[in-house]
DOMAR-429256 format. One record per residue (C-alpha): residue number from 1; x, y, z. Coordinates in steps of 0.001 Angstrom, whole numbers, plus 500000, padded with zeros to 6 digits. Layout:
<zakols>
k:east:north:up
NUM:X:Y:Z
...
</zakols>
This chain:
<zakols>
k:east:north:up
1:500000:500000:500000
2:502882:502351:500755
3:504126:502016:497176
4:500649:502633:495765
5:500295:505845:497775
6:503946:506807:497363
7:504422:507069:501144
8:506724:505635:503750
9:505387:502587:505598
10:506005:504252:508959
11:503947:507275:507866
12:501011:505059:506911
13:501216:503163:510201
14:501118:506444:512107
15:498131:507695:510126
16:496247:504433:510574
17:496878:504451:514330
18:495626:508030:514558
19:492466:507166:512607
20:491769:504176:514856
21:492285:506241:517986
22:490005:509004:516725
23:487294:506471:515873
24:487497:504944:519361
25:487361:508401:520945
26:484265:509348:518938
27:482638:505999:519683
28:483219:506355:523412
29:481900:509915:523443
30:478780:508880:521524
31:477819:506195:524034
32:475728:507445:526920
33:476470:506285:530422
34:473736:505065:532724
35:471962:507938:534433
36:472872:510432:531713
37:470806:511741:528861
38:471477:510311:525412
39:474807:511418:523978
40:475013:513353:520735
41:475903:511406:517596
42:479541:511682:516499
43:480327:514754:514420
44:483576:513422:512927
45:483052:513124:509172
46:484813:509752:508905
47:482955:508058:511766
48:480499:506152:509562
49:483274:505037:507209
50:485220:503610:510145
51:482292:501528:511446
52:483862:498413:509904
53:486140:498381:512977
54:483228:497769:515338
55:483382:493925:515326
56:487073:494060:516238
57:486809:496378:519231
58:487424:494657:522535
59:487299:496428:525878
60:490668:496737:527534
61:491341:496439:531205
62:492435:499827:532437
63:493839:501148:535653
64:492459:504631:535260
65:489307:506203:533938
66:491075:508866:531886
67:490571:509032:528149
68:493531:509519:525865
69:492695:512363:523533
70:493964:513326:520128
71:495371:516795:519890
72:493945:519180:517290
73:497310:519047:515498
74:497108:515242:515143
75:493483:515464:514010
76:494380:518091:511407
77:497351:515972:510258
78:495157:512962:509518
79:492337:514809:507815
80:494541:517017:505632
81:497481:514731:504942
82:498468:513856:501415
83:501082:511366:500390
84:503715:512022:497790
</zakols>
């Protein structure tokens, strides 16, 4: 795929990881917790396209309840990046 897009493999791996993380963040934010009103649907434009990941998502055991966020710079990098 790297050759097809004329990109470095490491660059594609980084972009894919960022997309996956953003999808998981949007998914988590869209799910309402018990006792709360229904959450708003995700506003990220690629959320629906990334739904194919849903069957592969497994909850992880965590030691904290903090959510890892994607910085605006990373988000901008993924959405506006072009290879070549």
